[in-house]
BAFI-744169 format. One line per field, with one value per residue: residue number from 0; x, y, z of N, C-alpha, C, CB in turn; residue in three letters. Coordinates in steps of 0.1 Angstrom, whole numbers, plus 5000, padded with zeros to 4 digits. Each point is the difference from the previous one (the first is absolute). Glycine has a CB too. Example, Ala and Ser with C-alpha at 12.3 -4.5 7.8 and 13.67 -1.06 7.14 Angstrom:
! BAFI-744169
pos <- 0, 1
nu <- 5132, 5015
nv <- 4943, 5023
nw <- 5078, 4981
cau <- 4991, 5009
cav <- 5012, 5011
caw <- 5000, 5000
cu <- 5009, 4992
cv <- 5012, 5011
cw <- 5000, 5008
cbu <- 4981, 5012
cbv <- 4988, 4994
cbw <- 5012, 4978
code <- ALA, SER
! end
This chain:
! BAFI-744169
pos <- 0, 1, 2, 3, 4, 5, 6, 7, 8, 9, 10, 11, 12, 13, 14, 15, 16, 17, 18, 19, 20, 21, 22, 23, 24, 25, 26, 27, 28, 29, 30, 31, 32, 33, 34, 35, 36, 37, 38, 39, 40, 41, 42, 43, 44, 45, 46, 47, 48, 49, 50, 51, 52, 53, 54, 55, 56, 57, 58, 59, 60, 61, 62, 63, 64, 65, 66, 67, 68, 69, 70, 71, 72, 73, 74, 75, 76, 77, 78, 79, 80, 81, 82, 83, 84, 85, 86, 87, 88, 89, 90, 91, 92, 93, 94, 95, 96, 97, 98, 99
nu <- 3499, 4985, 4980, 4999, 5035, 4984, 4975, 5016, 5013, 4972, 4987, 5024, 4994, 4971, 5009, 5016, 4976, 4983, 5022, 5002, 4969, 4998, 5024, 4985, 4974, 5015, 5012, 4972, 4987, 5022, 4997, 4965, 5028, 5012, 5002, 4985, 4984, 4989, 4990, 5021, 4992, 4969, 5005, 5016, 4978, 4978, 5016, 5012, 4982, 4990, 5027, 5017, 4981, 5001, 5032, 5001, 4982, 5017, 5026, 4989, 4971, 5002, 5017, 4978, 5034, 5008, 5028, 5000, 4979, 5013, 4977, 5035, 5001, 5015, 5010, 4985, 5011, 5030, 4996, 4991, 5026, 5021, 5000, 5003, 4967, 5010, 4978, 4984, 4979, 4997, 4997, 4980, 4991, 4968, 5020, 5000, 4987, 4974, 5022, 4969
nv <- 2085, 4992, 4986, 5033, 5010, 5024, 4992, 4996, 5029, 5014, 4984, 5008, 5031, 4994, 4984, 5026, 5021, 4983, 4998, 5031, 5005, 4979, 5015, 5028, 4988, 4985, 5026, 5014, 4976, 5003, 5033, 5013, 5016, 4993, 5033, 4974, 5023, 4966, 5024, 4984, 4972, 5003, 5004, 4974, 4982, 5010, 4992, 4970, 4979, 4989, 5002, 4985, 4974, 4995, 4999, 4980, 4979, 5000, 4990, 4981, 4977, 5007, 5031, 5020, 4996, 5009, 5004, 5004, 5007, 4972, 4993, 5008, 5003, 5026, 4971, 4998, 5028, 4991, 4972, 5014, 5019, 4975, 5028, 5005, 5003, 5031, 4990, 5021, 5005, 4985, 5021, 5000, 5030, 4999, 5014, 4973, 5015, 4985, 4974, 4994
nw <- 4978, 5029, 4977, 4994, 5002, 4992, 5016, 5027, 4999, 4999, 5024, 5020, 4996, 5010, 5026, 5010, 4996, 5019, 5022, 5002, 5004, 5024, 5016, 5001, 5011, 5024, 5011, 5003, 5016, 5022, 5004, 5004, 5006, 4969, 4994, 4978, 4979, 5001, 4976, 4984, 5015, 4994, 4969, 4998, 5012, 4981, 4973, 5005, 5018, 4974, 4984, 5022, 5003, 4968, 5000, 5024, 4985, 4972, 5015, 5024, 4992, 5032, 5004, 5022, 5001, 4965, 5019, 4967, 4976, 5009, 5024, 5005, 5032, 4990, 4995, 4971, 4989, 5005, 4985, 4973, 4999, 5004, 5023, 5029, 5000, 5001, 5025, 4981, 5021, 4969, 4981, 5030, 4996, 5004, 4979, 4979, 4975, 5007, 4996, 4993
cau <- 4991, 4988, 4987, 4993, 5009, 4998, 4986, 5000, 5007, 4992, 4989, 5005, 5002, 4986, 4997, 5008, 4994, 4988, 5004, 5006, 4989, 4993, 5008, 4999, 4986, 5000, 5008, 4992, 4989, 5005, 5006, 4992, 5006, 5012, 4998, 5001, 4989, 4999, 4989, 5005, 5002, 4986, 4995, 5007, 4994, 4986, 4999, 5009, 5001, 4994, 5009, 5013, 4998, 4997, 5013, 5008, 4994, 5003, 5014, 5004, 4988, 5002, 5012, 4998, 5011, 5012, 5011, 5008, 4992, 5004, 4997, 5012, 5007, 5012, 5011, 4998, 5002, 5014, 5006, 4996, 5008, 5014, 5008, 4996, 4989, 5000, 4986, 4994, 4986, 4990, 4994, 4986, 4996, 4987, 5002, 5006, 4990, 4991, 5006, 4991
cav <- 5011, 4996, 5003, 5013, 5008, 5015, 5003, 4997, 5010, 5012, 4997, 5000, 5014, 5004, 4993, 5007, 5013, 4997, 4996, 5012, 5009, 4994, 5001, 5013, 5002, 4992, 5008, 5011, 4994, 4995, 5012, 5011, 5013, 5002, 5010, 4994, 5001, 4987, 5001, 4995, 4986, 4994, 5001, 4990, 4987, 5000, 5000, 4991, 4987, 4988, 4997, 4995, 4987, 4991, 4997, 4991, 4986, 4994, 4996, 4992, 4996, 4994, 5005, 5014, 5005, 5000, 5008, 5004, 4996, 4986, 4992, 4994, 5007, 5007, 4990, 4992, 5009, 5002, 4987, 5000, 5010, 4997, 5012, 5007, 5009, 5012, 5001, 5013, 5000, 4998, 5011, 5002, 5012, 5004, 5011, 4996, 5000, 4988, 4991, 4989
caw <- 5004, 5007, 4993, 5003, 5009, 5000, 5005, 5014, 5006, 5000, 5009, 5014, 5004, 5004, 5013, 5011, 5002, 5008, 5014, 5007, 5003, 5010, 5012, 5005, 5006, 5012, 5010, 5004, 5008, 5013, 5007, 4995, 5002, 4991, 4990, 4987, 4991, 4993, 4990, 4987, 5001, 5000, 4987, 4992, 5004, 4995, 4986, 4993, 5007, 4993, 4988, 5004, 5005, 4989, 4994, 5010, 5000, 4987, 4999, 5012, 5007, 5014, 5006, 5003, 5007, 4991, 5005, 4988, 4988, 4996, 5011, 5005, 5011, 4995, 4998, 4988, 4989, 4998, 4995, 4986, 4993, 5001, 5003, 5013, 4998, 5009, 5005, 4999, 5005, 4989, 4993, 5004, 5007, 4995, 4990, 4988, 4990, 4998, 4991, 4994
cu <- 4987, 4988, 4993, 5009, 4997, 4986, 5000, 5007, 4992, 4988, 5005, 5003, 4986, 4996, 5007, 4994, 4987, 5004, 5006, 4988, 4992, 5007, 4999, 4986, 4999, 5007, 4992, 4988, 5004, 5006, 4993, 5005, 5012, 4996, 5003, 4987, 4999, 4991, 5005, 5001, 4986, 4994, 5006, 4994, 4986, 4999, 5008, 5000, 4995, 5008, 5013, 4998, 4997, 5013, 5008, 4995, 5002, 5014, 5004, 4988, 5002, 5012, 4998, 5012, 5013, 5010, 5009, 4993, 5003, 4996, 5013, 5005, 5013, 5011, 4999, 5001, 5014, 5007, 4997, 5009, 5014, 5009, 4995, 4988, 5001, 4985, 4995, 4986, 4990, 4995, 4986, 4998, 4987, 5001, 5006, 4989, 4992, 5006, 4991, 4988
cv <- 4995, 5003, 5013, 5009, 5015, 5004, 4998, 5011, 5013, 4998, 5001, 5015, 5006, 4994, 5007, 5014, 4999, 4997, 5012, 5010, 4994, 5001, 5014, 5003, 4992, 5006, 5011, 4995, 4996, 5012, 5012, 5014, 5004, 5011, 4995, 5002, 4988, 5001, 4995, 4985, 4993, 5001, 4990, 4986, 4999, 4998, 4988, 4986, 4988, 4996, 4993, 4986, 4990, 4996, 4990, 4986, 4993, 4994, 4991, 4995, 4993, 5006, 5015, 5007, 5001, 5010, 5004, 4994, 4986, 4990, 4992, 5009, 5006, 4990, 4993, 5009, 5003, 4988, 4999, 5009, 4996, 5011, 5006, 5010, 5012, 5002, 5015, 4999, 4998, 5013, 5003, 5013, 5005, 5011, 4996, 5000, 4987, 4991, 4990, 5007
cw <- 5006, 4991, 5004, 5010, 5000, 5005, 5015, 5007, 5002, 5010, 5015, 5005, 5005, 5013, 5011, 5002, 5009, 5014, 5007, 5004, 5012, 5014, 5006, 5006, 5013, 5012, 5006, 5009, 5014, 5008, 4995, 5002, 4992, 4990, 4986, 4993, 4991, 4988, 4986, 5000, 5000, 4986, 4991, 5002, 4994, 4985, 4993, 5006, 4992, 4988, 5004, 5006, 4989, 4993, 5008, 4999, 4987, 4999, 5011, 5007, 5014, 5007, 5003, 5007, 4992, 5004, 4988, 4988, 4996, 5010, 5005, 5011, 4995, 4997, 4987, 4988, 4997, 4994, 4985, 4992, 5000, 5003, 5013, 4997, 5009, 5004, 4998, 5005, 4989, 4994, 5004, 5007, 4994, 4990, 4987, 4989, 4999, 4989, 4994, 4994
cbu <- 5010, 5011, 4998, 4978, 5017, 5015, 4990, 4999, 5021, 5007, 4988, 5010, 5019, 4994, 4997, 5020, 5009, 4987, 5005, 5022, 4999, 4990, 5015, 5016, 4990, 4999, 5021, 5007, 4990, 5005, 5022, 4981, 4992, 5008, 5006, 5017, 5001, 5005, 4991, 5012, 5022, 4997, 4997, 5021, 5014, 4993, 4998, 5013, 4998, 4977, 4989, 5009, 4991, 4977, 4999, 5004, 4984, 4984, 5005, 5021, 4990, 4989, 5014, 4976, 4990, 4985, 4999, 5022, 4999, 5019, 4977, 5005, 4990, 4993, 5002, 4985, 4978, 5000, 4997, 4977, 4984, 4995, 5005, 5024, 4985, 5020, 5004, 5015, 5007, 4994, 5016, 4997, 5024, 4990, 5003, 5017, 5015, 4980, 5020, 5008
cbv <- 5014, 5004, 4975, 4988, 4982, 5001, 4993, 4976, 4990, 5005, 4986, 4977, 5003, 5003, 4978, 4986, 5007, 4993, 4977, 4997, 5008, 4984, 4983, 5007, 5003, 4980, 4994, 5013, 4992, 4978, 4989, 4985, 4997, 4976, 5017, 4983, 5026, 4988, 5019, 5022, 5003, 5007, 5024, 5014, 5000, 5015, 5025, 5019, 5013, 5008, 5020, 5023, 5010, 5011, 5023, 5020, 5008, 5017, 5021, 5014, 4997, 4980, 4983, 4995, 4991, 4992, 4989, 5000, 5023, 5010, 4997, 4990, 4985, 5020, 4998, 4985, 5011, 5016, 4989, 4993, 5018, 4982, 5004, 4998, 4980, 5010, 4981, 5007, 5015, 4978, 4995, 4976, 5006, 4994, 5014, 4985, 5016, 5013, 5003, 4983
cbw <- 4982, 5022, 4997, 4997, 4997, 4981, 4978, 4996, 4990, 4976, 4982, 4995, 4983, 4976, 4988, 4994, 4978, 4980, 4992, 4987, 4976, 4983, 4991, 4982, 4976, 4986, 4988, 4979, 4979, 4990, 5001, 5004, 5023, 5003, 5017, 5009, 5001, 5021, 5012, 4996, 5013, 5024, 5003, 5001, 5021, 5019, 5002, 4994, 5021, 5008, 4988, 5005, 5022, 4997, 4989, 5015, 5017, 4990, 4988, 5002, 4977, 4992, 4988, 5002, 5021, 4982, 5022, 5013, 4993, 4988, 4991, 4978, 5017, 5014, 5025, 5012, 5006, 5020, 5022, 5006, 5006, 4984, 4976, 5009, 4994, 4988, 5016, 4981, 5018, 5011, 4981, 5002, 5004, 5022, 5019, 5012, 4987, 5007, 5013, 5017
code <- MET, ALA, PRO, HIS, GLY, PRO, GLU, LYS, MET, LEU, ALA, PHE, ILE, GLU, VAL, GLU, ARG, LEU, ARG, SER, ALA, GLN, ALA, VAL, VAL, GLY, PHE, LYS, ASP, ALA, ASN, PRO, ASP, ALA, GLN, VAL, ASP, THR, SER, ILE, PHE, GLN, GLU, PHE, ILE, ARG, ASN, GLU, GLN, ASN, ARG, ILE, ILE, ALA, ALA, ARG, ASP, LEU, PHE, TRP, PRO, GLY, ARG, PRO, ASP, VAL, GLN, HIS, TRP, SER, LEU, LEU, LYS, MET, SER, LYS, ARG, VAL, GLU, LYS, LEU, GLY, LEU, LEU, ALA, ILE, LEU, HIS, SER, GLY, VAL, ALA, GLY, VAL, GLY, ALA, HIS, ARG, THR, LEU
! end
């Protein structure tokens, strides 16, 4: 088992929520005429960004681009499991419940 595995997994969900919110706001900034209300995303970023970045930096120092909580690529994760993996989009989303 990975050290702090469950905690890292939960923190990664939060990191992905933040990344998704930032992507929506970035899209709207780049496309001001888009019919997208970003207020809930901006509020999430404003209220949660510092906490999420602190958690990210605690578990993955120097890795602002973390792609998976284990830092392993998909092929290595599958190899460690010794079985076929089913890909999915994950459990990230701004509307998900608060986990940290």
